N, C-alpha and C positions, 0 to 999 in steps of 0.2 A: 401706560407702559407700551413700549414698542417691542413686538415679538421679533425673534431672530430672522424670520422669513421676510417681514416687513423691513427689518434693518438692512438686510443684504439687497433687497429690491431697490430701496430708495438711494442707498449708496451708489449702486451700479448705474441707476438712472442718471444721477447727478454727474458721475464721472463721464459717462458717455455723452451727455448733453454738453458739458463744458468742452469736451474733446471735439465734438462736432462744431461748436460755435467758434472754436479757436483755430479751425482749419486754415492753413496758409498764413496765419498771423504769427509773428515772432515777437517774443518778449512782451506778449499781451495776455498770456493765459491768466495771470492773476487778476488783471484789470477786468477781463471778460467774466471771471468767476465771481468777483465781488459785485460787479454791476448786475449780473444775473440774480445773485443772492439778494441784493437790495430790492430788485424788482419783485421777486417772489415774496419777500418780506413786506411789500407794499410801501417801501420808503424810497424817497428820491435821493439822487446821487449827483455829485458835482465832479466833473473831469477837468482838471487844471493842467494846462500845458500849452505849448506853442502850436500854431496851425500845422497841419500835415502830419500829425501823429496818430492818425486813425480814430479819433474820438467819435466822429459821426458814424464811421463803419462799426465801431464797438456798439453804438446805440442801435443801429439796424440789426446787427447780429443778436442783440438782446431781445429784440422783439420777436425773433425766430424761436425764442425759447417757449413761446405761448402759441397754442393752437388758435387759428383764425384770429391772429392779433390785428388790432386796428392801430396802425402806426402813423404818428404825425411828426413831421420835422420842419423846422424853420430856422433860418439864419437871421438873427436879430441885427438891427441897425438903428441908427439915431432916428430915422424917419419911419420906423415901423409903426403901424397903426393896430388898434385892437382888431380891426377886420382881418388883418393878415394872420392872426393867431386864433381868434375866437369865431371867425366867420363873418360874412357880409351881412348887412342889414336886409331883411326881406322887403323888397319894394311893395309886394302885394299886401303884406301886413301893415306896412307904413301908411299905405293909402287908407287903411282901416283905423289909423291913429294907434297902431301897436308897434312898439319898437322891439322887434324880434329878429334875432340873428339866425342865419341858416348855418347850423353848426356841423352838419354832416361833413365828414372828412377833415374837420378841424380839431383842435385840441379838446374841446368839451366832450367829444365822442371818442377820443383815443384812449386805449388802455396803456400804451407806451408812447411817450412823447419825448422829442429831443429839440432843445432850444440851444442853438449855437450862439456864441458871443452874448450871452444872456444879459450881462450888465450894461450892454449898449442900448437896451430897450427903454421905452418911456415909462414913467411912473404908473400911467393908466393900465398898462399891460401887467406890470410887476405886481401892483396892488391886487389885481383880479387873480393873478397866479397864487398869491398868498392864501386867498379864500378856497381856491380849488384844491391846493395841497392840504390845507387844514381840514377842511370839511367834506372834500370831494363833492362840492356843490357849485353850480354855476347859475347865477341869476340872469335869466334870459327874458327881458321885458318884465312882465308881472309873474312869471313862472319861475320856480327854482328847479333846475334839472339836476338829477344825479349824474355824477361824472364817473365813468368806469375806469378812471386812471389807476393803474397799479404803481407806476413810477414815472416821475419826471426826470429825465436825464438832462442836465445842463452842462455847458461847456464854456470855457473862456481861458484866455491866457493872462487874465488879471483877476484881482479880487475886487468885490464891491467897495466903492470909495467910502471913507468915513463920513459920518454926519450927513448921509443921504437917505436915511430912513430904511435902508436895505437890510439891516441887521436881522430883523425878524424873519425875512424870506430866506436869507442865507443860512439861518439856523435850522430851517426845515430840510436842508440837504444834509441828511444824517451821515452818509458815507462820502468821503472826499478822496479822490485819487489823483496823484500827480502822474501825468503821462509825459514821458520824455522820448526823444528819438532813440532809435536803436543804438545800443552800445557795443554788442558783440559783433566782431568783424564777420564771422561766419554767417550770422543771422542777417547781417546787412547785405552780404553778397547774395544770399538766397533770396532776400526780398527784392533786390533790383533785377535779379535774373528772372524771377517768377513773373513779374509784370502785374497787370491789373488783377486785383483780388475781388472776388464776388462779394457784394454787400449782403446778399441774402443767401442763406444755406438751408438745406433741408435736413431735418433731424426727426427720426421717429421717436425721439425721447422727450419731445416737447410736453409741456403741461397743458392739459385742457382746463377750462375754467373750473370744472368740478374738482379736478386734482388740486388746482391752485387753492381753492377754498378749503379743501381738506388739509393741506399743509398749514394754512393759517390757523385753522381750528385745532389741529393736533399740536401745533407749536405752543399754544397757550397752556398746554399741560406739562411742558417741559420745565423742569425745576432748575434752579441755579445752585450749583454745588458750593459748599462752604469755602473750598479753596478759591473759587472764582470770586466770591464776595470779598475775601481777603485781598485778592489781587486788585479788585476795583478800589477798594478802600486804600490800599497802598499807593495806587496811581493818583488817587485824589489828594492824598497827603503830599506826594511829590509835587504835584501841581501847585498846591498851596504854598509849599516851601519855595518853589520857584517864583511865585508871585511876590513873596516877601522880599526876595533878592531883587526882583525887578523894580520894586518901589525905591530902591536905593539908587537906581540909574534913571535919569530923567528921559533918556532915549529908549529905554527898554519898554516893551509892551507886555502886559499881563496876558496870561492865558485864561480864557473864559470858556467854561463848559456849563451850559445851562442844565437845569434839572430835567427838562424835556429831552435834551440830547443824551443824557445818561440813560433815561428811561427807554427812548427809542433804540439806542445802541444795544441795550440788553435784549430788546425784543429781536433784533437782528441776530444776536448771539444764539437765542433760543431756536430761531428758525434754521440757523446753521447747524446747530446740534441735531435737530430733528432730521434735516437733510443728510446728516452723517449717520443716521440710524441710532441716535442716542436719546435717552430720556432725560438727560441732564446736561447742563452746560459745563464743560470741562476747561482746564487751562488753555488748551490748544485753541478753543473757540475765543477765549479772551484776547488772543493775539490780533483778532480783528479790530479791536479797539485802536490799533495803530492807524486805521483809516477813518475813524470818526471823531477823535477828540482834537485834531488840529484845525487851525482856521486861517493860517497865513504861512508864507514861505519861512518866516523867522521861527515859527514854533513847530513846523513839521518834523524836523529831525529830533528836537528835544522830546516831543511827544512820543515818537517811535522808540527812543531809548528808554523813556520812562516805562512804557508798556512792556518792552522786551525785558528790561531789568526786573520789573514786578513779577512777570510770569516766570522768569528764570529763578528768582529768589524764593518765590512763595509756592511754586508747584512742587513741594517736597512731600515725602511720605511721612506721616505722623510727626510733622514739624514741632508741634507743641509737646508731644510725648518726648521727643529727643531733647528739647530745651530743659524740660523737667528732669530727665535722666542726667543730662550734662551737669546740672546744678547740684543734684544729689551726689553725683560722682566726685565733683570738685570738693564738696563738703566732706565727703569720705576720705579723699586724699589728704585734705587738711587735718583731719582727725588722726590719720596714721602718721603724718609728719610730726605732729605735736607729741604723739604717744611713743613713737619708736626713735625719733631723731632729735638731736639738739637743734633748736631754731636759731640760736646765736652762739658765737664763740664764747667760751669761758677762759678768762685770762688769769695767769698766776698773780696772786696779790699777797701783800704782807700788811700787818697792822702797824701803822705809825701813829702813835697816840690813839685817838678813837676813829681814825680814818683808814679805810682800805685803800691801798695804794699799789700801783704797778711799779715794781723795781726795774730800773733801766740802767745798765752799766754802759758808761761812755769811755772810750779810749781816746784821749785828746793828744795830738801831736804838738810838740813845741821844739824849739831850737836851744840846745844847750851849748854855752860858749866855753871853750877851754883855751889855754894859752896859745896853742898852735893852730887849732882847727875848731869848726862848729859841727856838731852832730845832731841828728834828729832823734828825739827821745819821745816816749809815750808815757802818759800818766793816766791812771784809772780813777774815774769818779762815779759814784752811784747816786742817782737821783731818784726820788720816789714821787711818782705822778698820782695825785688823787683820783680815784676811780670816778668820782662825781663829774669830772670834766669831759669824760669820753663822749663823743658825738656832739659836743657843744661848740660854740664859736667864741669862747671866752679866752682871753690871754690870762696867764697865771704863772706864778713862780712855783716850781716843784718844792718838795720838802727834803730836808736832810734827815739823817737817821734819827736825830734827836727831836725831830718834829718841827724845827725851825724852817722858815722859808728860805730856799736857796736862791739868793739874789743874783748868783752868778749866771743862772740860766732863766730863760723865759720860754714858755711852751704855749701851744695852741693846737687843738685837734681839728679846727676848721670843719666842724660838723661831721667828722669822719671818725674812723678808728685808728687813723694814722696820726701820730703826734709830731708836729714840727718843733724842733728844739733849736733855740737860738742861744748864743753865749755872749757874755759881756765882753766887749772888745778889749778893754783895758785889763780886765782880770785875766783874760787869756794870755796876754803879753807878759804877764808876771809869772806864769807857770814855770817852774824850774828855778826861779830866783827867789821864790818865797814858799814857805811851808803852807800858807793858807792865802791863796790868791784872792779869796772872796773879799778881803779887807780892801781891795783896790778897785771894787766895782764902781763903774761910773754911770750905769743905767742906760748905756748906749750898746744895743745888741746887734750881732751879725749872725748870719745863717750858719748853723753847725751841721745838722743832719735831720733826717726824718726816720722815725722808728714806729714799729707796731709792737705793742706790749707782748710779752711772751705768752703764747697760747697754751692753755692747759688742756682744754677740750675744744676741738675745732667744730664750727657750725656744720651741721649736716652729719656728724658722726653719730653712730648708733647708741641708743640707750639700752641697757639690758632690761627685759620686761618679763613679767610672769608668764608661765606657759599658758595658762588659762586665757590671758588677754591675747596672746598671739594666735591661739586657736580660734578665738571669737572673730578676730579680724580676717583670718584666712577663709573662714566660712562665709563671711560677709562678701569677700572678693569673689568667692565661687558663685554666690547668688547673683552678683553683678554680671559675671561672665556669662551665665545662663541666660540672663535677660538680654544682654547685648547680642548673643548668638541668635536668639529668637527674633530680635529686631532685624537682624541682617537677613535671616531667612525670609521673613515676611516682606522685607523691602525688595529683595531680589524677585520674589513671586510677583509682587505688585508691578515692578518694572517690566517683567515679562508680559504681564497682561496689558500694561499701558502701551507697549510697542505696537500692539494692534489697535488700541483705542485712540491714539493720537492722530491717526490719519485724518486729513480733511482736504478736499479739493479746493478749499478757499484759502488755505495757508500753504505757502511754498515749503518745500522740504527743508531748506536751510533754516527757517524759522521754527519749524516743528522740532528740529534737532535741539533747540534751546531747552525744551522740556526734558528730553532724554539726557542732555548734558547735566541739567540740574539734578535729575534723579540719580545719575551716576555719581555726581559729587556727594550727594547724600549718602550713598552707600559707602563710598570711599571714606567718608567722614566716620561712619559707623565702624568700618574696619580699622581705622586709626585708633578709635576708642577701644576696640578689641585688643589691639597690640598694647595699648597703654595699660589695659586691665591685666594682661599677662605679665608685663614688666612690673606692675605693682605686686603681683602675687610672688614673683621671684625676689623682689626687694623685702617684703615682709618675711618671707620664708627663710631668708638668709640671716635674719636678725638673731642676735644672741638672746638666750633666756637666763633668768636668774632663779 
């Protein structure tokens, strides 16, 4: 555990150190912070971006985070040799038939190293780098030397080419940052007005080797919270889903995250949590995965969205408890609806033979001819629509009062509760000239009208219930309201605490706000449920009793 004194001390130290290292740099604070974090965690980092974006300056400033740092820097090119990076061969030793390099002031003796344009180097250099990063060992002649390297910082404006055998080395650069030219006009003007910026800065907040080792040791005891494990699993699922979609597109590339990358990334999260004075990795630390899971320009933005979405959606208070409560509340609402209210409309019916039917009166207009003029008249017909056809898609003839089919009309509910009524065209034309136009039916129908059967009891109307049942449900609603009130109280208390907990010098404020927004949405959701509970109480309380 980390005591409160140590908590404040380590937080204060990191804040001051990052501020010192970011002096006179604009829009590079996060890059400095992440690079320093990676170095403290003992992990290498890749800076991706065009020339002239302060990548080498960031590397030199990172070395200033450590007391008495031994810094090595080299610009790679096609003709670079192992001597340029690992040191020249000792002539005196060569005369003794010993192939020994003089490694002082070269990469094998550095604790912070920066290799610019790393992918332009030769395979001989890159293969040796893989061993150094993996094992912190350098084979010098017949001897194997321990390498004090904390972090290798590499930079390039390109990615390693495919099928060149560099995947394993690239995978060792756990954190990857895209560095772009200044975007803010004010910062740009400050930068060009300021002039040359010092590569080396002095800070009293540097880490001695003993302090660094203590951080590594203490970080191993930092736990990973359940919320963060859920976030990581959620991100993993999103990546897998994305890869399934990629397989459908021949030009799309899958996102690959090795098991080693996941493991090393979580180690960095644990170091970040410790440097924030916490004994557990929390959702704000998980936002750092934005910098470790991408591998190309194409998947940089998708990965960042996946991480932010996962942190935002999963960093909620008692998420599982709320889901369980919501399900119980929904089931309770359904019970109340079935007990107190009619779920479907009940229509007026009459018995025609052995069939329940909806009686529908139709007023049909026809033209009556007289010696001197024609007038519009109306005649009433009553049809009886069998109940069994409602909500079906079957054509049928309604019934007459005597139970016989009425061939003058054809009906269809069209899978609804509204019946479409058609009338025989020939029979319609005989209305007024015949007592029974049905005898003239031809079987050719035309549209007459659409009708809904007469409603006796409307859907949603109240049922009278016994007093005992009403009181039982009102008491149940009261218990639910008490529970939701307690959840809101606990959630608001948790958010108040978290506002102090989510600070991190490694995560910009706008990204940290994602967690607060998610928490506030959670509380708003709870308050909506509180309102729904109050409405439900009023609804049940207003029901009649029998």
